[in-house]
C-alpha positions, 0 to 999 in steps of 0.5 A, spaced: 500 500 500 502 506 498 504 510 504 503 518 506 509 522 506 510 527 511 512 534 508 514 541 511 510 546 509 515 551 511 518 549 504 511 551 500 507 557 499 500 557 500 497 558 493 490 556 492 484 554 496 478 551 493 471 548 496 475 542 499 482 543 499 488 548 500 494 548 495 501 549 496 507 550 491 514 548 493 519 553 493 524 550 489 521 544 486 516 543 481 511 540 485 504 542 488 501 539 494 494 539 495 491 538 502 484 536 504 481 540 509 481 537 516 476 532 517 477 529 510 479 522 511 486 519 509 483 513 506 478 518 501 484 522 500 488 515 498 482 513 493 482 520 490 490 520 489 489 512 486 484 515 481 488 521 479 494 516 477 489 511 473 487 517 469 494 520 468 496 513 466 490 512 461 493 518 457 488 523 459 491 530 459 492 532 467 498 533 471 502 527 474 500 525 481 507 524 484 505 522 491 501 522 497 503 527 503 500 529 509 502 535 514 501 531 520 493 533 520 491 534 513 492 529 508 492 529 500 497 529 494 503 532 491 502 533 483 506 536 477 507 543 477 505 546 471 509 553 470 505 559 468 498 555 468 492 559 469 485 556 470 479 558 465 476 561 471 482 565 472 483 567 465 475 570 465 476 573 471 483 577 469 481 578 462 473 579 461 474 580 454 475 573 453 469 570 456 466 567 449 473 565 447 474 561 453 467 558 454 467 556 447 474 552 448 471 549 455 465 546 451 470 543 446 474 540 451 468 538 455 465 534 448 472 531 447 472 528 454 465 526 454 467 522 447 474 519 450 473 512 451 474 510 458 478 504 461 472 501 464 477 495 467 480 500 472 475 506 472 469 506 476 462 507 473 459 514 476 452 511 476 454 505 480 458 510 485 452 514 486 448 508 487 452 506 492 452 512 496 444 512 496 444 504 498 450 504 503 449 511 507 443 513 511 443 521 509 437 522 505 430 522 507 427 515 505 422 518 500 428 522 496 432 515 496 426 511 493 426 516 488 433 517 487 434 510 486 428 509 481 431 514 477 438 511 477 436 505 475 433 508 468 440 512 467 444 508 461 451 506 462 456 509 457 463 507 456 466 514 455 469 519 460 466 524 465 470 528 470 465 528 476 466 535 478 466 539 471 467 546 471 472 552 469 476 552 475 478 544 474 481 546 467 488 549 466 492 552 461 500 554 460 498 556 453 501 550 450 497 545 454 490 544 456 490 539 462 484 537 467 485 537 474 482 535 481 480 528 477 479 525 484 471 524 482 473 521 475 469 515 472 465 513 466 458 514 464 453 519 460 455 526 460 449 528 464 453 526 470 457 532 469 453 537 466 447 537 470 451 539 477 455 544 473 449 548 469 445 548 476 451 551 480 452 556 475 445 558 475 444 558 482 450 561 485 450 567 490 455 573 489 460 571 495 461 564 493 461 566 486 467 570 487 470 565 492 470 559 487 470 563 481 473 570 482 467 572 478 460 575 479 454 570 478 452 574 472 458 572 469 457 565 471 450 565 467 453 568 461 459 563 461 453 558 462 449 560 456 455 560 451 458 554 454 451 550 453 450 553 446 457 551 444 456 544 447 450 542 444 451 546 437 445 550 438 442 556 442 435 554 440 431 555 446 426 549 445 432 544 444 436 547 449 430 548 454 429 541 453 436 539 454 436 543 461 430 539 463 433 533 462 439 535 466 435 537 472 434 529 475 442 528 475 443 534 479 437 532 484 440 526 485 448 528 485 447 534 490 447 529 496 452 525 494 457 531 492 455 534 499 457 528 503 464 528 499 465 535 500 462 536 508 461 529 510 454 530 513 447 530 510 444 536 507 439 540 511 432 538 510 430 545 507 435 543 501 432 536 500 425 540 499 428 545 494 431 539 490 425 535 490 421 541 488 426 541 482 423 533 480 427 527 479 424 526 472 427 520 467 432 521 462 430 519 454 432 512 452 438 512 448 
C-alpha cells in the first residue's frame, strides 16, 4: 500500500484554496501539494490520489500525481507543477474580454472528454458510485432515496469519460497545454453526470461564493453558462436547449447529496432536500 509522506510546509507557499482543499507550491521544486481540509479522511484522500494516477496513466491530459503527503493533520497529494498555468476561471476573471473565447474552448474540451473512451477495467462507473452512496449511507430522507434510486436505475451506462466535478476552475492552461485537474471524482458514464451539477451551480450561485470559487460575479457565471451550453450542444435554440436543461435537472437532484457528503461529510439540511425535490427527479430519454 502506498504510504503518506510527511512534508514541511515551511518549504511551500500557500497558493490556492478551493471548496475542499488548500494548495501549496514548493519553493524550489516543481511540485504542488494539495491538502484536504481537516476532517477529510486519509483513506478518501488515498482513493482520490489512486484515481488521479489511473487517469494520468490512461493518457488523459492532467498533471502527474507524484505522491501522497500529509502535514501531520491534513492529508492529500503532491502533483506536477505546471509553470505559468492559469485556470479558465482565472483567465475570465483577469481578462473579461475573453469570456466567449474561453467558454467556447471549455465546451470543446468538455465534448472531447465526454467522447474519450474510458478504461472501464480500472475506472469506476459514476452511476454505480452514486448508487452506492444512496444504498450504503443513511443521509437522505427515505422518500428522496426511493426516488433517487428509481431514477438511477433508468440512467444508461456509457463507456466514455466524465470528470465528476466539471467546471472552469478544474481546467488549466500554460498556453501550450490544456490539462484537467482535481480528477479525484473521475469515472465513466453519460455526460449528464457532469453537466447537470455544473449548469445548476452556475445558475444558482450567490455573489460571495461566486467570487470565492470563481473570482467572478454570478452574472458572469450565467453568461459563461449560456455560451458554454450553446457551444456544447451546437445550438442556442431555446426549445432544444430548454429541453436539454430539463433533462439535466434529475442528475443534479440526485448528485447534490452525494457531492455534499464528499465535500462536508454530513447530510444536507432538510430545507435543501425540499428545494431539490421541488426541482423533480424526472427520467432521462432512452438512448
